[in-house]
TIMI-2910 file (N, C-alpha, C, CB; in pm, 1 decimal, decimal comma, always signed):
<rs>
+----------+----------+----------+----------+----------+----------+----------+----------+----------+----------+----------+----------+------+
!      n_x !      n_y !      n_z !     ca_x !     ca_y !     ca_z !      c_x !      c_y !      c_z !     cb_x !     cb_y !     cb_z ! resn !
+----------+----------+----------+----------+----------+----------+----------+----------+----------+----------+----------+----------+------+
!  -5294,2 !  +6033,8 !  -4440,3 !  -5246,3 !  +5928,8 !  -4485,6 !  -5296,4 !  +5818,7 !  -4431,4 !  -5129,8 !  +5930,7 !  -4479,2 !  Met !
!  -5379,9 !  +5731,4 !  -4511,0 !  -5471,5 !  +5660,4 !  -4479,2 !  -5408,0 !  +5516,4 !  -4500,8 !  -5593,6 !  +5697,8 !  -4552,6 !  Ser !
!  -5400,9 !  +5400,9 !  -4416,0 !  -5355,7 !  +5279,3 !  -4439,6 !  -5452,8 !  +5158,3 !  -4441,5 !  -5262,2 !  +5261,8 !  -4351,4 !  His !
!  -5430,0 !  +5038,6 !  -4519,0 !  -5542,3 !  +4943,3 !  -4524,4 !  -5516,1 !  +4854,7 !  -4418,2 !  -5558,5 !  +4868,4 !  -4657,6 !  Ser !
!  -5627,6 !  +4780,4 !  -4384,6 !  -5626,0 !  +4711,5 !  -4255,9 !  -5493,3 !  +4611,8 !  -4265,9 !  -5775,7 !  +4626,4 !  -4229,8 !  Val !
!  -5479,9 !  +4559,6 !  -4391,1 !  -5376,0 !  +4462,3 !  -4404,8 !  -5246,6 !  +4493,3 !  -4387,3 !  -5379,6 !  +4411,0 !  -4514,1 !  Ser !
!  -5223,2 !  +4612,9 !  -4427,5 !  -5105,8 !  +4714,8 !  -4398,6 !  -5063,6 !  +4709,1 !  -4237,1 !  -5158,8 !  +4879,0 !  -4440,5 !  Glu !
!  -5172,5 !  +4744,5 !  -4165,8 !  -5182,4 !  +4757,1 !  -4024,4 !  -5133,9 !  +4634,0 !  -3940,1 !  -5322,0 !  +4785,9 !  -3993,3 !  Val !
!  -5208,6 !  +4523,3 !  -4001,2 !  -5205,9 !  +4382,5 !  -3948,5 !  -5069,0 !  +4356,0 !  -3981,1 !  -5313,4 !  +4274,3 !  -4012,8 !  Cys !
!  -5005,4 !  +4343,3 !  -4105,3 !  -4875,9 !  +4292,0 !  -4126,3 !  -4764,7 !  +4375,9 !  -4054,8 !  -4851,2 !  +4285,1 !  -4273,5 !  Asp !
!  -4786,6 !  +4516,8 !  -4017,2 !  -4685,4 !  +4605,5 !  -3932,5 !  -4678,4 !  +4545,4 !  -3788,1 !  -4736,0 !  +4770,1 !  -3923,5 !  His !
!  -4806,0 !  +4527,5 !  -3754,5 !  -4820,2 !  +4486,1 !  -3608,2 !  -4751,5 !  +4352,8 !  -3566,1 !  -4968,9 !  +4472,7 !  -3575,4 !  Met !
!  -4772,3 !  +4243,3 !  -3677,6 !  -4718,5 !  +4105,7 !  -3630,0 !  -4587,3 !  +4087,6 !  -3692,5 !  -4814,0 !  +3981,3 !  -3668,8 !  Phe !
!  -4517,7 !  +4187,3 !  -3779,8 !  -4373,4 !  +4164,8 !  -3815,7 !  -4290,0 !  +4101,4 !  -3710,2 !  -4309,4 !  +4292,5 !  -3850,8 !  Thr !
!  -4260,1 !  +4206,4 !  -3612,2 !  -4168,8 !  +4198,5 !  -3527,5 !  -4216,5 !  +4081,1 !  -3430,1 !  -4144,6 !  +4332,9 !  -3467,5 !  Asn !
!  -4358,8 !  +4077,7 !  -3393,3 !  -4413,8 !  +4009,6 !  -3281,0 !  -4387,4 !  +3869,6 !  -3279,9 !  -4550,4 !  +4029,0 !  -3273,1 !  Met !
!  -4371,8 !  +3814,7 !  -3380,3 !  -4377,9 !  +3661,5 !  -3381,7 !  -4250,9 !  +3635,9 !  -3444,0 !  -4505,6 !  +3591,6 !  -3463,1 !  Phe !
!  -4113,5 !  +3669,0 !  -3397,3 !  -4003,5 !  +3638,6 !  -3442,8 !  -3982,5 !  +3475,9 !  -3407,0 !  -3902,9 !  +3737,9 !  -3387,4 !  Ala !
!  -3882,6 !  +3406,8 !  -3444,0 !  -3880,3 !  +3267,9 !  -3397,7 !  -3836,3 !  +3249,2 !  -3267,4 !  -3802,4 !  +3189,0 !  -3477,2 !  Arg !
!  -3801,5 !  +3319,9 !  -3176,8 !  -3747,9 !  +3311,7 !  -3058,7 !  -3853,7 !  +3370,7 !  -2977,1 !  -3615,7 !  +3373,5 !  -3049,0 !  Glu !
!  -3958,9 !  +3449,4 !  -3007,1 !  -4051,9 !  +3516,6 !  -2938,2 !  -4228,2 !  +3454,1 !  -2921,4 !  -4041,0 !  +3650,3 !  -3011,1 !  Thr !
!  -4256,2 !  +3408,8 !  -2841,6 !  -4397,3 !  +3345,9 !  -2829,2 !  -4463,1 !  +3440,7 !  -2752,8 !  -4407,2 !  +3200,8 !  -2761,5 !  Phe !
!  -4610,4 !  +3433,4 !  -2768,2 !  -4708,7 !  +3486,1 !  -2702,8 !  -4784,3 !  +3379,9 !  -2599,4 !  -4795,8 !  +3543,2 !  -2805,4 !  Val !
!  -4769,2 !  +3414,5 !  -2463,9 !  -4873,1 !  +3293,5 !  -2390,0 !  -4985,1 !  +3361,6 !  -2372,4 !  -4829,7 !  +3225,4 !  -2237,4 !  Asn !
!  -5089,5 !  +3252,9 !  -2409,6 !  -5232,0 !  +3296,3 !  -2414,4 !  -5298,5 !  +3207,6 !  -2369,8 !  -5285,8 !  +3330,0 !  -2531,7 !  Thr !
!  -5445,4 !  +3225,1 !  -2318,3 !  -5528,4 !  +3120,8 !  -2286,4 !  -5652,8 !  +3133,3 !  -2374,3 !  -5559,4 !  +3120,5 !  -2139,2 !  Phe !
!  -5668,4 !  +3239,0 !  -2428,9 !  -5783,3 !  +3258,9 !  -2524,4 !  -5739,9 !  +3341,8 !  -2660,2 !  -5902,4 !  +3340,6 !  -2444,6 !  Met !
!  -5795,2 !  +3302,6 !  -2760,1 !  -5776,9 !  +3416,2 !  -2897,3 !  -5913,3 !  +3449,7 !  -2900,5 !  -5717,5 !  +3353,2 !  -3067,3 !  Leu !
!  -5895,3 !  +3574,5 !  -2931,8 !  -6016,7 !  +3634,9 !  -2978,8 !  -5993,0 !  +3728,1 !  -3089,7 !  -6085,1 !  +3703,8 !  -2871,3 !  Gln !
!  -6074,1 !  +3715,9 !  -3205,2 !  -6049,5 !  +3741,2 !  -3346,7 !  -6190,8 !  +3865,0 !  -3372,2 !  -6057,3 !  +3568,5 !  -3451,9 !  Ile !
!  -6179,0 !  +3981,3 !  -3376,9 !  -6264,8 !  +4051,1 !  -3424,7 !  -6263,3 !  +4123,5 !  -3554,8 !  -6281,6 !  +4117,0 !  -3344,6 !  Ala !
!  -6375,1 !  +4113,6 !  -3625,3 !  -6378,6 !  +4151,1 !  -3760,2 !  -6426,0 !  +4292,2 !  -3758,5 !  -6466,3 !  +4058,8 !  -3845,2 !  Val !
!  -6351,6 !  +4392,7 !  -3796,8 !  -6394,9 !  +4550,8 !  -3749,2 !  -6468,1 !  +4579,3 !  -3901,5 !  -6231,7 !  +4684,0 !  -3700,1 !  Leu !
!  -6424,9 !  +4557,9 !  -4005,7 !  -6486,4 !  +4592,6 !  -4121,3 !  -6515,2 !  +4504,3 !  -4218,2 !  -6426,8 !  +4675,3 !  -4172,0 !  Ser !
!  -6624,2 !  +4484,9 !  -4263,7 !  -6671,6 !  +4374,1 !  -4361,8 !  -6688,2 !  +4424,0 !  -4498,5 !  -6806,5 !  +4312,5 !  -4319,1 !  Asn !
!  -6670,1 !  +4352,4 !  -4596,1 !  -6705,7 !  +4374,6 !  -4723,8 !  -6843,2 !  +4381,4 !  -4757,8 !  -6652,2 !  +4288,3 !  -4794,4 !  Tyr !
!  -6905,2 !  +4463,6 !  -4849,8 !  -7051,0 !  +4482,9 !  -4851,5 !  -7143,4 !  +4459,8 !  -4744,0 !  -7095,7 !  +4414,1 !  -4940,5 !  Leu !
!  -7104,4 !  +4546,2 !  -4651,6 !  -7180,5 !  +4555,4 !  -4506,1 !  -7188,2 !  +4398,2 !  -4445,5 !  -7356,2 !  +4625,3 !  -4526,3 !  Asn !
!  -7102,3 !  +4310,2 !  -4441,5 !  -7110,0 !  +4180,7 !  -4377,8 !  -7182,2 !  +4097,5 !  -4473,6 !  -7178,5 !  +4183,3 !  -4239,0 !  Gly !
!  -7230,1 !  +4124,5 !  -4571,2 !  -7293,6 !  +4019,8 !  -4633,1 !  -7196,5 !  +3914,9 !  -4721,5 !  -7398,2 !  +4084,7 !  -4718,4 !  Arg !
!  -7234,5 !  +3775,7 !  -4690,6 !  -7133,3 !  +3659,0 !  -4741,5 !  -6999,6 !  +3670,4 !  -4706,5 !  -7127,7 !  +3646,7 !  -4886,9 !  Asp !
!  -6979,3 !  +3713,6 !  -4596,0 !  -6827,3 !  +3733,8 !  -4534,4 !  -6813,1 !  +3581,0 !  -4436,3 !  -6814,9 !  +3909,8 !  -4415,4 !  Thr !
!  -6699,9 !  +3518,9 !  -4459,9 !  -6691,0 !  +3411,6 !  -4373,8 !  -6553,2 !  +3402,6 !  -4360,2 !  -6756,5 !  +3287,1 !  -4417,9 !  His !
!  -6492,2 !  +3364,3 !  -4225,1 !  -6366,6 !  +3344,3 !  -4202,2 !  -6327,7 !  +3193,1 !  -4233,1 !  -6340,1 !  +3386,8 !  -4066,3 !  Ile !
!  -6281,0 !  +3148,5 !  -4321,9 !  -6259,8 !  +3008,5 !  -4357,0 !  -6146,9 !  +2923,8 !  -4280,5 !  -6228,9 !  +3007,3 !  -4500,0 !  Arg !
!  -6055,0 !  +2995,8 !  -4255,1 !  -5941,9 !  +2935,3 !  -4191,8 !  -5856,7 !  +3021,0 !  -4104,2 !  -5861,2 !  +2881,0 !  -4289,8 !  Gln !
!  -5832,0 !  +2997,8 !  -3994,6 !  -5710,4 !  +3025,3 !  -3893,2 !  -5612,1 !  +2941,1 !  -3848,2 !  -5751,5 !  +3060,3 !  -3784,5 !  Ile !
!  -5482,0 !  +2970,3 !  -3888,9 !  -5391,7 !  +2900,0 !  -3823,8 !  -5313,7 !  +2916,2 !  -3697,1 !  -5324,4 !  +2888,4 !  -3896,0 !  Lys !
!  -5314,5 !  +2883,0 !  -3602,9 !  -5227,4 !  +2934,3 !  -3463,4 !  -5095,4 !  +2822,7 !  -3449,2 !  -5344,2 !  +2923,8 !  -3295,8 !  Val !
!  -4994,8 !  +2906,5 !  -3437,9 !  -4877,7 !  +2832,1 !  -3446,6 !  -4825,3 !  +2840,9 !  -3311,9 !  -4781,5 !  +2879,6 !  -3553,3 !  Tyr !
!  -4748,8 !  +2747,8 !  -3249,7 !  -4671,4 !  +2745,1 !  -3114,6 !  -4534,9 !  +2677,2 !  -3133,8 !  -4755,0 !  +2664,2 !  -2999,0 !  Gly !
!  -4462,6 !  +2691,0 !  -3025,3 !  -4362,5 !  +2632,2 !  -3011,2 !  -4341,7 !  +2475,0 !  -3047,0 !  -4342,1 !  +2661,1 !  -2899,3 !  Pro !
!  -4274,1 !  +2443,7 !  -3121,0 !  -4272,0 !  +2295,1 !  -3136,4 !  -4182,6 !  +2221,1 !  -3039,8 !  -4228,8 !  +2260,0 !  -3274,0 !  Gln !
!  -4246,1 !  +2144,4 !  -2939,4 !  -4135,5 !  +2097,6 !  -2847,0 !  -4147,8 !  +1926,3 !  -2883,3 !  -4168,1 !  +2146,9 !  -2661,0 !  Leu !
!  -4034,1 !  +1875,6 !  -2860,9 !  -4017,6 !  +1724,7 !  -2880,6 !  -4138,9 !  +1655,3 !  -2785,7 !  -3851,3 !  +1671,5 !  -2829,8 !  Asn !
!  -4203,7 !  +1561,4 !  -2837,1 !  -4302,7 !  +1489,9 !  -2764,3 !  -4235,7 !  +1385,9 !  -2687,6 !  -4407,4 !  +1432,8 !  -2852,3 !  Pro !
!  -4136,6 !  +1355,0 !  -2703,4 !  -4070,9 !  +1256,7 !  -2621,5 !  -3918,7 !  +1310,7 !  -2588,9 !  -4071,3 !  +1111,5 !  -2700,4 !  Ile !
!  -3943,0 !  +1344,6 !  -2442,2 !  -3827,7 !  +1431,4 !  -2408,1 !  -3683,9 !  +1331,2 !  -2391,8 !  -3868,2 !  +1517,1 !  -2257,5 !  Pro !
!  -3700,9 !  +1191,9 !  -2356,2 !  -3582,3 !  +1128,7 !  -2377,3 !  -3538,8 !  +1055,2 !  -2499,7 !  -3574,5 !  +1053,5 !  -2288,4 !  His !
!  -3597,8 !  +1087,8 !  -2581,2 !  -3583,7 !  +1031,6 !  -2731,9 !  -3457,7 !  +1076,9 !  -2798,4 !  -3705,2 !  +1080,3 !  -2826,5 !  Gln !
!  -3365,9 !   +986,9 !  -2829,9 !  -3234,5 !  +1028,0 !  -2882,4 !  -3254,1 !  +1081,7 !  -3018,9 !  -3132,9 !   +911,7 !  -2884,2 !  Pro !
!  -3335,5 !  +1066,8 !  -3104,9 !  -3335,3 !  +1105,4 !  -3226,7 !  -3457,6 !  +1200,0 !  -3233,9 !  -3334,6 !   +989,4 !  -3319,7 !  Phe !
!  -3424,2 !  +1283,2 !  -3334,8 !  -3503,3 !  +1425,0 !  -3369,3 !  -3604,6 !  +1371,1 !  -3497,5 !  -3376,7 !  +1573,5 !  -3428,1 !  Lys !
!  -3720,8 !  +1303,8 !  -3475,0 !  -3803,1 !  +1250,0 !  -3621,6 !  -3870,4 !  +1389,4 !  -3647,6 !  -3940,7 !  +1099,1 !  -3602,8 !  Phe !
!  -3862,6 !  +1418,7 !  -3758,6 !  -3948,9 !  +1522,6 !  -3818,2 !  -4078,6 !  +1486,7 !  -3886,1 !  -3874,1 !  +1590,1 !  -3912,0 !  Thr !
!  -4111,8 !  +1353,8 !  -3944,4 !  -4212,5 !  +1327,0 !  -4026,5 !  -4305,1 !  +1272,2 !  -3933,2 !  -4178,8 !  +1242,2 !  -4141,3 !  Ser !
!  -4437,5 !  +1298,4 !  -3945,1 !  -4555,0 !  +1238,3 !  -3864,1 !  -4553,6 !  +1093,9 !  -3864,9 !  -4690,9 !  +1282,2 !  -3917,0 !  Thr !
!  -4506,0 !  +1054,7 !  -3946,6 !  -4517,5 !   +869,6 !  -3958,7 !  -4429,9 !   +834,7 !  -3844,1 !  -4445,4 !   +781,9 !  -4124,5 !  Glu !
!  -4277,0 !   +901,1 !  -3868,4 !  -4182,5 !   +840,6 !  -3764,1 !  -4220,4 !   +862,3 !  -3638,5 !  -4050,9 !   +886,6 !  -3771,4 !  Phe !
!  -4283,8 !   +963,7 !  -3591,3 !  -4327,2 !  +1007,9 !  -3464,5 !  -4448,3 !   +928,1 !  -3415,0 !  -4358,0 !  +1153,1 !  -3470,5 !  Ile !
!  -4529,9 !   +890,1 !  -3534,3 !  -4633,7 !   +817,5 !  -3468,9 !  -4587,6 !   +682,8 !  -3414,2 !  -4745,7 !   +798,3 !  -3562,3 !  Thr !
!  -4480,9 !   +628,9 !  -3480,8 !  -4459,6 !   +459,4 !  -3464,4 !  -4309,4 !   +462,6 !  -3366,9 !  -4432,1 !   +359,1 !  -3656,5 !  Tyr !
!  -4261,5 !   +601,4 !  -3299,7 !  -4151,0 !   +583,5 !  -3215,7 !  -4179,9 !   +533,9 !  -3060,8 !  -4080,6 !   +714,1 !  -3216,9 !  Ser !
!  -4300,6 !   +528,8 !  -3024,2 !  -4351,0 !   +491,0 !  -2863,6 !  -4436,5 !   +369,0 !  -2916,1 !  -4459,1 !   +630,9 !  -2760,8 !  Thr !
!  -4430,4 !   +299,3 !  -2791,7 !  -4496,5 !   +170,7 !  -2786,9 !  -4644,6 !   +235,5 !  -2703,4 !  -4389,5 !    +34,7 !  -2693,5 !  Val !
!  -4740,4 !   +205,6 !  -2739,7 !  -4879,3 !   +238,8 !  -2707,8 !  -4944,5 !   +113,9 !  -2615,5 !  -4964,1 !   +262,6 !  -2853,2 !  Arg !
+----------+----------+----------+----------+----------+----------+----------+----------+----------+----------+----------+----------+------+
</rs>
């Protein structure tokens, strides 16, 4: 029984990145193990790495959600 790479990756990361679970890391290395057409014209265009969203202002009584409000919530 053979599996595609995307099936294996989806299975590996499904339970690993639950909302309460985070992986502490210093470096992230991504290895491309197999390329389409022997690697010709193969590019990684975008990689998104998410982490826990912490409150940038610990004593701020309001929980701002938009970038505009967070930008102007402190005196620079």
